[in-house]
N, C-alpha and C positions, 0 to 999 in steps of 0.2 A: 344651884343658882335659881333664885326665885324670880317670878315675873310673868308677864302675859305669855311670852314665848320661853320655853324651857328647852335647853339643848342637852340632850343625853346621848350616850352611845348605848344602843340596844342590840344585843346579839341575837340574831334569829336562830331558830333551831335547824335551819336548812342552809348549809354553806357558810355559816358564821358571818353573814352579811351585816355590815354596820349600817344602821339606820339613823337618820337625824330625826329627832322627835320634837314635835311642836304641839302647842295647845291653843285652841281658839281659831277664829276665821279671819282675823284682822288683816293678815298679809298673805292670803290664799294664793293670789296670782304671783306674788314675788317668790314664794316657795316653789311653785311649779316651774317658773322660768329658771331659777337657779339650780333646781334639781336636774332639769333637762340639760343644762349647759355643763354642769359639773359631773353628771353621771351618778350622783349620790341619791339613793332612795330615801324617802321620807315617810314618816307617820304623823298624821295630824289628828289629834284627839279632841274631845269635848267641843265639837263644832255645834254651836248654838244649843248646847245640851240643857240650858235653863230656860229656853224660849218656848213659846207655844208651838211654833213650827220648828221641829227639831231638824238638825242636820243640814246638808248642803241644799242650796236653793236651786231653782230651775236653771238660772243662768250659769251657775257654777258647774252643774252637771253638763250643760251644753258646752262649756269651755273644755271640760274633760273629753267630751266626744270629739271636739275639733282637734285637740292635741292628739288623740288616738288616730285620727285621719291623717295627720301630718307626720306621724312618726311610725317607726317599725320596732316592735318589741316592747312597747310601753304596756305595763300592767297596772291596773287600778283595782282595788278591792275595797268595797264599802260594807260596813255592818248593816244590820236590818234597819236601824233608825237613821242611818246616814250621818251619824255623829263621829265616826272614825273612818279615816281614809288612809289606806296604804298605797303609796304611789312609787312604782319602780320605773324609772325613765328608760326609754329606748333610744334609738337613733333618729335624729331629725331628718326626714326624707324630703319634705316639701312636695313640689310638683303642682298639678292642677287639682284643686279641691273646691267643691261648692258646699256651703254650709248654711242651713237655716238657723239663725240665732234666736235666742229667747227675746221676746218683746219686753221683758222686764227691765232691760238695761240697753243703752245705746250701743251701736257697733264699736264705738271707741273702747269699750271694755275689752273687746276681743282684739282689736287692732293694736292696742298698746302692748299686748303679749306678742303679737306677730312681728312687730318691728324689732323686738328684742331677740327673736329666734331666727328671723329670716336669713341673716348674714351667715349663720352657722349650719345651714342646711346642706344636704347632698345636692339637691336640684333647686333651680330657681323657683321661688314662690309665685304661683298664679292662683290666688285665692279669691273666690267670689263669696261674699257674705250678704245675706238678706236679713232685713229686720228694721230696727229703728235707727235712722241716721242722726237724728237730733233729739236729745232728751236731757234729763237732769243727772248730774253726778259724774259725768265723764265727758271728755272732749268730743265735740261734734266732728263730722267728717271734713268740714272746711278747715278747721284747725289742723287736723291730721294731714290734709292735702297740702296746705300752704306753709305750715310751720313744722310739724313733726318730720315731714319728709325733707325739709331744708336742713334740719339737723342730721338726718340720715345721710344725706349727700355729702355733708362736711365730714362725716365719719367714714366715708369711703363707699357708701352704697349709692353709686352714681346713677343706677338705672331704677331706683325706687320710684314707683308711680302709684297713685291712687286715682282711679277713674270712678266718678259718681254717675252711675247709670240712672238711678232713680233716688229721689229723696222721700223719706218717710218719717213723719213726726210721731211721737208717742201720743196715744197708746196703741194706735192701729198699725204703725209701721208701714210696710210696703216698700221700703227703700232697698237699694242694691248697689254695692260697690265692688270694684275689682282692684285687689292689691297685688302688685307684682314687685319683685325685688331680687337683685343679684346676690350671689354669695361671696364670702371673703375667705381667703386662706388664713391670713393673720390680720390683726388690728394694729394700725400704726399709732405711735405715741401722740398724745393730744396736748396742745399748748393753747388754751383759750383764756387769755388774760386781759386783752384789750377790748372793751365793749364798744369803743368808737363813739361817734356822734350819730344821732338819728337823722336820717336823710329823707325818709318818707314814711307815711302811714297808709296801709292798705286794709281793705276789709270786704266782707261779703254780707249783705243783708238778704236773707232768704225767707220766703213765705210760700206756703202751699194752701190751696183751697181757702184763701182769704181775699179781702178786697185789695185791688191793685194799689190803693192809696196807702197801704200799710208800710211798705218799704220806704217810700219817699219821706214819710213822717219820721221813721227811724234814722234815715240818712241825714236829713236836715238837722235834727237835734244833735246827732253825733258830730257832725261837721261844725256846728256852732260852738262846741266845746274844744274840739281838736285843733281848729284853725288858730286858736290862741297859743297853741303849742308849736305848730309847724304849718306852713302854708301848703305843703305838698301832701294833700289828703285825698284819696279816692276810694270810695266804697261802692262795690259792684252791686247792682240791683238785680236780683234773680227771683222773679215771680213765676211760680210753676202752677200749671193746671193740667187736667186730663190725666193721662196714664203716667206721667212723670211726677205727679204730685203726691203719691202715696195714698194711704187710707184715712188719714186724720188731718185736720187743719192745724196749722202752727206757724210760728215765725221765730227767727233767730238772728243774732248778730255776732259776727266774728271780726275782731280787729287785731292787727299785728303791725309792729314797727320793723323797719329795716335800717340797719346802721351802716356806716362806712366800712366796718370790718365784718360785715355779713352776720352780725348778731341779730336774732329775731326774738322779739318779746310779744307774747300773744295773750288774748283773753277772749272768751266766748260765753254767751248766755243764750238760753232758749226760754222764750216767754211761756208763762202759764196762761190759763184761760182768763185770769184777772189782771194780767200785766198789760198796761198801755204801751204803745210803740215808743212814746217819749221816755217812759220809765225804763224800758229795755235799753234804749240808747244811753241814758244817763248812767245807769248801773254799769254797763260795759265800758264806757269811756273812762269813768272814774277808776274802775279796777285796772284798766290798762295803764293809766297814768301812775297809779300806785305801784304797779309792777315795774315801770320804768324807773321810778324814784328809788325802788329797792336796790337797783344796780345789779351788776353781774352780767355774765356772757351767756347765761342760760336762764330761761324763765322757770318759775317754780314747778310748773306741770311737766317739765322735761328734765329735771335734775337727775332722776333715776336713770334715764337712758344714757346720758353722758358718763355718769359714774360707773355704770356697767361696762361700757367700752373702755374706760380708763383702767378698770380692774383686769380686763382681758388682753391688754396690749402686750407687745413683746417686752423683754426685760429692760425697759427704759422707764424713766420717770415722766409721768403726765401730770399736768396742772390745769385747773379750771377756776375761774372766778365766779362765785355764786352769791346771790342774795341770801336772805334768811332761809334756813333749811325747814322744809315742811315735815310734819310728823311721818308722812309716807317715806320721805327721803331718809330720815333718821333710822327708821326701821329697816330700810333697804341697806344702809351702811352696816348695820348690825348683822343682817343676813349675809352680806358679802363676806364678812369676817368668818361666819360659821361655815359657809360652803367653800370658800377659796382661801381663807386665812389672810385676807387683804386687810390692812390697817391704813387708814388715810391720815395724813398729817393736815391739821386745820390751823390756818393762820388768819387772824383778824386784820383787815387792811382798810385804811381810810382812803376814800377817793372822792372826787367831784362827781356829782350826779346832775343830770339835766332836770329842770323844772319848767312848768308852763311859763311862757313869756320870755324864753331864752335866758332865764336866770340860772345861776349855778348854786348848788347846795352841797354841803359836806355830808357824806354818808359812810356807812361801814359795810364792807363786803367780806366774804370769806374766801380764802384761797385754799383749795383742797388739792393735795398732791398724794400720789401713790406710785409704787413700783409695780408694774404689770406682772401678771403670773406667767406670761409667755404662752397664752392659749393658742392652739392651732386647730383649725377646723378639719378634723379627721374624717368628717362625713362627706366633704366636698368631692364631687365627681371630677375626674381628671379630664373629661371630655367637654 
């Protein structure tokens, strides 16, 4: 089989252990998550082998260190250049851990991994992470707190909480969050097919070490667009200074919708040094409306999380309605098949979608269904 990821069975010389073999760095986090949950060791080769900076990056090494702190018996082996990783998963233990993350990526990079693993740990997660809370390329902590955890609670993680102790914008960081989450014995079947009607829009406009006038400019511009869609719009103004404001100036906007069926659709952006507050507001609001128009019961940034839980449910059929699949989700579906043998049935469905001005439009969504593997959390403590 040719392609970016190549699946092979490689027999080791010790114990005839079967490894799953991959090439490249594209789905690094996916591979680690699924390896830990399935118990299957992996080999990842040719990691940035053609780039000037070879091998694993600083934040990828930091993630491996965090996983080592959260597990017992995990073994990792890197070659001298860092272009080949052998990862043998251990047991997910959890407990209380404090980790200083790389400043190269936001804390969302690490927290997206933790929300996938927390339910299947021996002990409840109480993880303190320090670093950049708002940056580019990954969800900021407001999205994780208000949106990601709302999905987690619908999936059975009722005590999942994210406390933002300090905010820290890139590049200096200085932020700190506490993530806590209960464990599950089994995952119940999922039936998320009705997206409902949007009843309100909420948001958080945050800025640190900047003029107090920044957030009001963002909020006024965002409300000017969103009030044409729905009247119930509230955006919280959080202006930080002093010890709670981190080491670098910055501002961000997080917006999310709430529907009559508890469906949450979100979007967030963090401004660069050249971004005007009004431009930040317009970009984020337009992206939110596009996400709503795409339809589905899960937004594009959380498709992987729901599909993972669907694959791990008891031997029952689960179904979810999604909008267009992202490249990350498509790769995740492929990797779920490799690690768990799960194949999803995909059906195209026409539905009515909401548009600004209370208009209706016809759109297409995808209904994904699968039979769960009957996963049980054997790590879970009986006490």
